[in-house]
C-alpha positions, 0 to 999 in steps of 0.5 A: 525552475529558476528564480522568479518562475511562476508555477502555472497549473493548467488543469483544475483539481477536479480534473486532475484529482477528482471530486470527493463525494461527501456529506455533512456527517462527522468523518465524511460518512456517506449517507445512502441518500440520493442527494450528495454533495460534491467538492474538489478532493484536497489532495496535493493542495495547500488546502489539504487538512492536517491531522487529526481531522475529525477525531476527538480524544475519548473520555477514557483514562489519561486523555486517550483511548489507549490509556497508559500504553506506549510505544515502547512499553506495550506489546501491539501484538498481544494487546490493544485497547477496545474503545467501542467506537465505530468509524464508519465509511461508505465507499462507491467504487467507480470509473471516470476520466481523469488527467492526473498528470495531464494525460487523460484516461480512465481511472478507477476512483473511490467516491470519486477521488484519486487518491481515495478518501482518508481513513482515520481512526484510534488504535483500538476503534473499529472500522467499518466500511461499506463498498459499493461496486459501480464499476462500469465500462466494463464491469469488473469484480472488486475487493479491498484490502486493509494493508498491514492490519493484523485482522486477529479473529477476523481473517475473513475481512482481509479482503482478498478474493479467492482467499477469504471471500469471493469478489464483490460483484458488479451492482453489489455491496459488501461491508467490511468490519475490523479492528484498528489493531496496529497504529501508524500509517498504512493504506488500503487498495484493491486486491482484485488482479492489478486493479489498484494500478487503476486508481483504487487506493487510499491512506489509513492513519491510526493514531496511537501512542507517540515515540517522537514529538512533533507539532503538526501532522501533515498526513499522507504523501502518496508516492506512486509511479503512474502508467497511462495505458489501463492496467488490464492491457499491462497485465496482458503484455506481462503474461503474454506468449513467451518473448512477446511478454513484457515483464518490466513495463516502464511507467510513464510518470511519477506522482506525489499525492496524485499529481505531476506535470507530463511532457505532452510532446513525448506522447507516441505518434498516433495517440490522440489522447487528449494531454495537457502540459503543466497540469499542476504539482502538488504543494505543501505548506510548512509552518516556519520553526515547527516540526511536521510529520509526514506519512510516506506510502508507496502506493505504486505498481512497481517502482522503488521510490527515493524520497527527499526534501531539499535542504532538510534532514528527515528523522524516520520515526516508523517503518510500516506499522512499527515505531522505531528509534528515530534516526536522521537521513536525507534520502528514505528508500520505499519499496511498493507497499512500504510506508515511513513516517518522517519528521521535518522541521521548517528551520532552513532559511526564513519564512518566505523560503520555498523548497522542492520535494522530490521522490524518484523512481530507482531506475537501476531497478525499475523501467520508467520513462519519467522517474522524477516527481517533484512537489513544492514546500512553502514556509509560512510567508512564502509566495505560493505562486513561485517555484522553489529554486532549491538544489537536491542533495547529492546522494546517488542511487546505489542501485542495490534495489534494497531498503536502507540497511537493517542496522539503521532500524530498531523497533521501539518495542523490542521482541527477540525471535524464539528458535523456529518450530519450522524453517521453509525456503520459499524461493523465487524463479520464473518460467514460461508455461506449456502454453507460452505464457511467462509466469513468475513462481514461488517455491516452484509454483505459479499461483492462480486464483479460483474466485468461486472457492475462497481457500479460508472458506474451505478450510472452515469446512475442514477441507485442507486439500487444494489444487497445486495452483493455489500454492497453499503452504500448510504449516499445521500447529507450528508456533513460529515460522521462519521463511527463507527467500532466495531471489536468483533472479534479475529483479527485486521484489517487495515481499509482503506478508498479510496477518503479520509483521515480519521480523527481518532477520537478514537480507543481502546479496546472493543466497543466505548462508544459513547463519548470518542474523541482523540484530538478533535481539530486536530485528527489524519488523515490518510487513513489506521487505525488499528482497534485492535482485540476485539476493535474499531475505530471511524472516521470522513470524510467530503463528498467533493468528489462525488464518489463510495469509497471502505472501506475495510480491507487491509489484502489481505486475509480479503478482499478476504473474503468480508471485504469490503463496498462501500461508495456512496458519493453524488450520485445526483452529480455523476449522474449530468452533472458536472461529465463527466465520460469518454467513455474509462471506458466503453471500459474496459467493452467491452474488458472484456466482449470480453474476458470472452465470450471466457474464463471462469473467476474463481472468488473464492473470493470477487474479489477485 
C-alpha cells in the first residue's frame, strides 16, 4: 500500500453488494406493482448518501418532532413523542449469488442488496415493514428482529419465531408495525436460526435530540466478519457430534459496508468456486475541516471488532441506543450487535489527504483467517483512484475479550438503579448431550425453540407452563430485576436483552464478588454487553415492559447452540385484557403449519 498505488476494483458494485430494488416513491417505499426499478446498491461507495436522506422535520413546535425533549433532560423509557407519521417499507427476502469479497456464494438479500436497505425515521414515528418471504433454493422460514427497540405495548412485533410469532412461511408475507421508541443507531436482522449470517441485515437510523455538534451524518458503517460457507453448514459443524463439533469456526474475511478484498490463492485445494482478487473495498468521502458522524455497527456472526481511523481521534457520543457524555479514543471495541456513534473531524493534513479506516477482528478472542478489514477515506480534493499511505495507530489488542472500560461511559440522561426486587444468576456453561451433540447452556439449560407454539401467544391465553428446553424464566410481578452472569468458559459472549436497555452494574474477570458496582449513581446502559472469557457481568433493568424477552449471546453459533433464555415479564399483565395481541400473530402460525404439513423443516439448532 505504498505511495501512488492505484486502487483496482475488479468487480462491479452489482457483483459485490447487489442491486437495490426501488421505485420512485419517498423513503424508497416499494410499490407492490410488477414493475420495479433496479439500481446498484451504494453501500461502500463514494455515492453513498448522507443523512437525513428522505426525512423532513414535521411542522411541530420548536421545529423538531420531539419538541423540547433533550438527551439530558428527557427519560426516553417513559416518554417519547407521537408524530402520527408512518414510515412504510416493503422488503422482499430472496437468495442470489454475490461476491462481497470476490468469493462467489449464495447470499440472502433484502430487496436484492447486501447489506439491506436503510430504515430511517424520526423519534416517535411509526415504522411499518411488510416482509415477503421469497427464499428459494432451498426454501426457508424467516422473521425479522428490530434490534434494540423497546416494543412497549407491541412485544408481539419483536420478530423472534417461537417467542412472539411463528416463522413467516415461504411464499407468505407479514407486516410488522412498531414505534420508533428510542433514537440513535441500530440494525435489523433475521432471528431465524443463524440466518442473518447469510446476509439478512440492514441498518436503522432514528433521528432524535442531539448530545453533540457535528456537520455531516455519514450514516452506517457496517463491520462484519464473513464466512464463505453457507450458514447452515457452519451450524451443522457447531452442533456436531462430540469431538467432531467445531465450536469456534474461523471466519474467512472481514468486511466494511459489505466489501473487502480476498486473496484467492488461499482458497482450499479442490474448491472450484469462482473467486476474483481485488474485488473492491469501501470508500468514504470526508469534507475537509468538517466534523462527521459515523454510526458503527458490528453486524457480524462471531468476531469482536476493533475500529480505528489512521491519524484521527474519535469522539464517542452514543453506545447502542444510549447517548453518552462524549469521550475521545483511538480505538472503539464492538461485540456482535453493539453500536457506537463516533464523531471524526477532517483536520489532519490538507484537502488532498487520504487515510485508511481499519476494523480488526480481535484474534485472541475469535478465530479468523483474515481478520483485518480496510476502507479508504478521502478528503475533499483527494485523488480517489489512489490508495492511502497512512499508518495505523499503535494500540495493541489487550486480549481481554471485553468492551472498553465501564468508567469511560456516562449516559447523558442519568438513572440510578433501585434496590432490585429480585436477583438471579444465569450462568453460562456447555455440555455434550445424550446424543453426543455440543450444546451451550444458560442457567443449566440449552434452549430449543418450538416454531409452532410461540411462548407469548401461549402466555396471552394464561398458559405459563412450558417445557424445560424453552428455558423460560418467570419473574412474576417483580418491579426490578438484577441478573448475574458468571462465565467460567474460555469464550467471551456478547449478551443481548430484548425489550430493554440493561444497566451494566459491573463486569470483569472471575465471578462477581457480590459487592462491586461501577458508576453506582448512573451506570452504563446498553442492549448488548460483552461478558469476557472466564469473567462476569451484572446487569439490572426495570420490569416495566410486559412480554417474553429473549436474553441470549449474540454470537450466531452460540445462540444456535442454545445459549439463550426467555425472560417472562409481568405474566399477569400479558394475560389480562390490557394487552391486546392482534389475530394476525396467530395467522403466522396458521400459514406456518400449512407449510410444514407439506414440507419437512430441518431444525438442527436452537431455531433462533
